[in-house]
C-alpha positions as CSV (number, residue, x, y, z in Angstrom):
1,S,0.3,-0.1,-0.1
2,S,3.1,2.4,0.7
3,A,3.9,2.0,-3.2
4,A,0.8,3.1,-3.9
5,S,0.3,5.7,-1.9
6,D,3.3,6.7,-3.2
7,V,2.4,7.3,-6.8
8,Y,-0.8,8.6,-5.5
9,K,0.9,11.3,-3.5
10,R,3.4,12.0,-6.9
11,Q,0.5,11.5,-9.3
12,Q,-2.3,14.4,-7.8
13,P,0.3,16.8,-8.0
14,L,1.4,16.4,-11.3
15,Q,-1.8,16.8,-12.9
16,E,-1.9,20.1,-10.8
17,F,1.2,21.1,-12.7
18,L,0.8,20.0,-16.1
19,N,-2.3,21.3,-15.6
20,L,-0.8,25.0,-14.4
21,A,2.1,24.4,-17.3
22,I,-1.4,24.5,-20.6
23,L,-3.2,27.3,-18.8
24,G,0.6,29.1,-19.1
25,V,0.8,27.8,-22.6
26,C,-2.8,29.2,-23.0
27,Q,-2.1,32.4,-21.5
28,G,1.3,32.9,-24.0
29,F,-1.2,32.1,-27.0
30,E,-3.7,35.0,-26.0
31,E,-0.9,37.3,-24.8
32,R,1.0,36.9,-28.1
33,N,-1.9,36.8,-30.2
34,L,-1.6,33.6,-31.8
35,D,-3.8,30.1,-32.3
36,P,-3.6,27.1,-30.3
37,G,-5.0,25.1,-33.3
38,L,-2.4,25.8,-36.0
39,P,-0.4,22.5,-36.1
40,E,2.6,24.4,-36.1
41,H,1.3,25.8,-32.9
42,R,0.4,22.6,-31.2
43,E,4.1,21.1,-30.5
44,V,4.4,23.4,-27.6
45,F,1.6,21.2,-25.8
46,S,3.5,18.3,-25.9
47,H,7.4,20.1,-25.0
48,V,5.9,21.2,-21.9
49,I,4.2,18.2,-20.6
50,K,7.3,16.2,-21.3
51,D,9.2,18.9,-19.5
52,V,7.5,19.1,-16.8
53,K,6.3,15.7,-15.9
54,G,10.6,14.9,-15.6
55,L,10.6,18.4,-13.7
56,I,7.7,16.7,-11.2
57,Q,9.7,13.3,-11.1
58,K,13.0,14.1,-10.1
59,I,12.2,17.0,-7.4
60,P,10.5,16.7,-4.2
61,V,7.3,18.3,-4.5
62,P,7.0,20.8,-1.6
63,S,4.7,20.6,1.4
64,N,5.7,23.8,2.9
65,G,2.5,26.2,1.0
66,K,5.0,29.5,0.0
67,E,7.9,27.2,-1.9
68,L,4.7,25.2,-3.5
69,Q,3.0,28.7,-4.6
70,S,6.4,29.4,-6.1
71,L,7.1,26.0,-8.1
72,K,3.4,26.5,-9.8
73,K,4.2,29.7,-10.4
74,Q,7.7,28.8,-12.0
75,V,5.4,26.2,-13.7
76,F,2.7,28.1,-15.1
77,D,4.9,30.8,-16.4
78,F,7.2,27.9,-17.9
79,G,4.3,27.2,-20.4
80,T,4.0,30.9,-20.8
81,Q,7.1,31.1,-22.2
82,W,7.0,28.2,-24.1
83,V,4.7,30.3,-26.3
84,Y,6.8,33.3,-26.2
85,Y,10.0,31.0,-27.5
86,L,7.8,29.6,-30.4
87,D,6.6,33.4,-31.6
88,W,10.2,33.9,-31.3
89,K,11.5,30.7,-33.5
90,L,8.6,30.7,-36.2
91,Y,8.0,34.4,-36.9
92,M,10.0,37.1,-35.1
93,S,13.4,35.7,-35.6
94,K,11.9,35.9,-39.6
95,E,11.2,39.4,-39.6
96,L,15.5,40.5,-38.6
97,F,16.7,38.4,-41.0
């Protein structure tokens, strides 16, 4: 039962962090005025999900409320920043050159 509860303890925050990261991605699309439905934009979702899963499996999720809030904000911002990177990679860098 201990192993099962360990998995559950990891799965529950993982789902919450994934939700926050996806919300961050949506925020980024809104801020950059980009369509998340375009095929060339969809890759962001899989990158963000993979990276957040990897992070949450490697680090201990803080039980301290302040640290937990900080981590949640960082995960949300990470999703948003990925869209900014995508915007740069697909559009803005080409305008400069």
